[in-house]
C-alpha positions as CSV (number, residue, x, y, z in Angstrom):
1,M,18.2,-10.2,14.2
2,A,18.9,-11.1,10.7
3,N,18.1,-14.0,10.9
4,K,14.2,-13.2,12.2
5,F,13.7,-10.7,9.8
6,H,11.5,-11.2,6.3
7,R,12.2,-8.4,3.5
8,A,8.6,-7.4,1.1
9,F,9.9,-5.1,-1.5
10,G,7.3,-3.1,-3.1
11,V,6.1,0.2,-4.8
12,Y,3.3,1.6,-3.3
13,G,0.5,5.3,-4.5
14,I,-0.5,7.0,-3.1
15,I,-3.7,8.7,-4.7
16,E,-5.8,12.0,-3.2
17,S,-8.6,14.5,-4.3
18,Q,-10.7,16.3,-2.0
19,N,-8.8,14.8,1.2
20,Q,-10.1,11.0,0.3
21,L,-7.7,8.4,-0.7
22,V,-8.0,5.6,-2.8
23,V,-7.3,2.2,-0.8
24,I,-8.0,-1.4,-2.0
25,K,-9.3,-4.1,-0.4
26,K,-6.2,-6.2,0.5
27,N,-6.7,-9.7,0.2
28,G,-3.2,-10.9,1.0
29,G,-0.3,-11.3,3.6
30,P,0.0,-9.1,6.8
31,Y,-2.4,-6.4,6.1
32,I,-5.8,-8.8,5.0
33,N,-8.8,-7.4,5.7
34,R,-7.6,-3.7,5.8
35,F,-8.1,-1.0,3.2
36,D,-4.3,-1.2,1.7
37,L,-2.8,1.7,-0.6
38,P,-2.3,0.8,-3.9
39,G,1.4,-1.5,-5.6
40,G,2.7,-3.8,-5.2
41,S,6.6,-6.0,-5.8
42,L,8.1,-5.7,-9.2
43,E,7.7,-8.4,-11.6
44,D,12.0,-10.1,-12.6
45,G,13.0,-7.5,-14.2
46,E,10.3,-4.3,-14.2
47,S,11.4,-1.1,-13.9
48,L,10.0,0.8,-10.4
49,E,7.5,3.1,-12.8
50,K,6.7,0.9,-15.2
51,A,5.4,-1.8,-11.6
52,I,3.4,1.4,-9.9
53,L,1.7,1.8,-12.9
54,R,0.9,-1.9,-14.0
55,E,0.4,-2.4,-9.7
56,I,-1.8,0.8,-10.0
57,Q,-4.4,0.2,-13.1
58,E,-4.3,-3.5,-12.1
59,E,-6.0,-2.7,-8.3
60,T,-7.5,0.0,-9.2
61,G,-8.5,0.2,-13.0
62,L,-6.9,3.6,-13.2
63,T,-4.4,3.9,-15.6
64,A,-2.1,7.2,-14.0
65,S,-0.1,9.7,-16.3
66,T,2.0,11.5,-14.3
67,I,3.9,10.3,-11.3
68,V,6.5,11.7,-9.1
69,Q,8.6,9.2,-6.8
70,L,8.2,10.6,-3.2
71,G,10.7,9.2,-1.3
72,I,11.8,5.2,-0.2
73,T,10.7,4.6,3.9
74,S,10.6,0.3,5.6
75,F,7.7,-0.1,9.0
76,K,8.8,-3.4,10.9
77,Y,5.9,-5.2,12.5
78,P,5.7,-9.1,14.6
79,W,4.7,-11.5,11.7
80,D,4.2,-14.8,12.1
81,Y,6.0,-15.8,8.2
82,K,7.3,-18.9,7.5
83,K,10.5,-19.5,9.8
84,W,10.2,-14.9,10.4
85,H,9.0,-13.9,12.9
86,Y,9.5,-10.1,12.0
87,N,8.7,-8.6,8.6
88,Q,10.3,-5.9,7.5
89,H,8.2,-4.7,4.5
90,I,9.9,-1.9,2.0
91,C,8.4,0.8,0.4
92,V,8.9,3.1,-2.6
93,F,6.2,5.7,-2.1
94,Y,4.7,8.1,-5.1
95,E,2.4,10.5,-5.3
96,I,-0.1,10.1,-8.1
97,K,-0.5,14.0,-10.1
98,S,-3.2,12.0,-12.7
99,T,-5.1,9.3,-13.9
100,S,-8.1,8.6,-16.7
101,G,-10.8,5.5,-16.0
102,Q,-12.7,5.1,-13.4
103,L,-11.7,3.1,-10.0
104,H,-13.3,-0.3,-9.2
105,D,-15.4,-1.3,-6.7
106,K,-13.8,-5.1,-7.5
107,V,-10.8,-6.1,-10.0
108,P,-10.2,-9.3,-11.9
109,Q,-8.6,-12.1,-9.8
110,F,-5.0,-13.7,-10.4
111,R,-2.4,-15.6,-9.0
112,G,-0.3,-13.2,-7.2
113,Q,-3.4,-11.1,-7.0
114,D,-4.7,-9.4,-3.8
115,S,-7.2,-6.7,-4.2
116,L,-10.4,-7.0,-4.0
117,G,-11.0,-4.2,-5.0
118,S,-10.2,0.0,-4.8
119,L,-12.5,3.3,-3.3
120,F,-12.2,6.2,-2.3
121,V,-11.4,6.5,1.5
122,P,-13.0,10.3,3.9
123,L,-8.6,10.6,5.5
124,D,-10.4,10.5,8.7
125,Q,-11.4,7.1,8.6
126,L,-8.6,6.0,7.5
127,T,-7.4,4.5,11.1
128,L,-5.0,1.7,12.4
129,N,-7.6,0.0,13.7
130,N,-8.9,-0.6,9.7
131,S,-5.5,0.1,7.9
132,S,-2.3,-0.3,6.8
133,P,0.9,1.7,7.8
134,L,1.4,2.6,4.7
135,V,-2.1,3.9,3.6
136,L,-1.3,5.2,7.4
137,K,1.5,7.2,6.1
138,A,0.0,8.3,2.1
139,K,-2.5,10.2,5.0
140,Q,0.8,11.6,6.4
141,Y,1.5,12.8,3.0
142,I,-1.4,14.2,2.7
143,Q,-2.2,15.9,6.0
144,N,2.0,17.5,6.4
145,N,1.4,19.6,3.5
146,K,2.4,16.9,1.3
147,R,5.9,15.8,2.9
148,F,7.0,12.7,3.3
149,D,8.6,11.6,6.0
150,P,11.4,8.0,5.2
151,N,12.0,8.1,8.5
152,D,11.6,4.0,9.0
153,T,8.4,3.1,11.1
154,S,8.8,0.5,13.9
155,M,5.7,-2.1,15.4
156,S,6.5,-3.4,18.7
157,E,2.9,-4.7,17.7
158,W,0.9,-5.5,14.7
159,K,-2.6,-7.3,14.6
160,V,-3.5,-9.5,11.0
161,L,-7.3,-8.9,11.2
162,S,-9.3,-12.1,10.3
163,E,-13.3,-10.6,8.9
164,P,-12.6,-8.0,6.2
165,I,-13.3,-4.4,7.7
166,F,-14.5,-3.2,4.0
């Protein structure tokens, strides 16, 4: 089983205001063409905290100033990538309690950038048809009186979208 799973690791931020969530327009990986949370992989030797601050700024234009680590979970689903047939995405979630700056609809593109920009989306518009499982975990967190559920999520199916929903 271990040889079948690709493992990805990253940090992700939940930025919520007035029953809306900041999402990015994903431009890569298994969540391409969907809404995703701002965040991503660590750079060589980077701390978790530095990584989430950097990723928030790069993918949204916002500067996060108050963050709280909520917990860790993973998402497992079928996805053909290189030699693997499944993905296990291990995620550290943060609540971003305060930010400064302005949300950017478009963000600078560079090698490794997988965000086309960001926007606020009402929670009731975020579904499995248009969002990553990370977004749905964030929605659950907000709707569950800000209690984080660390249980892993396993999905028997995952559809990579060929056309953007945004």
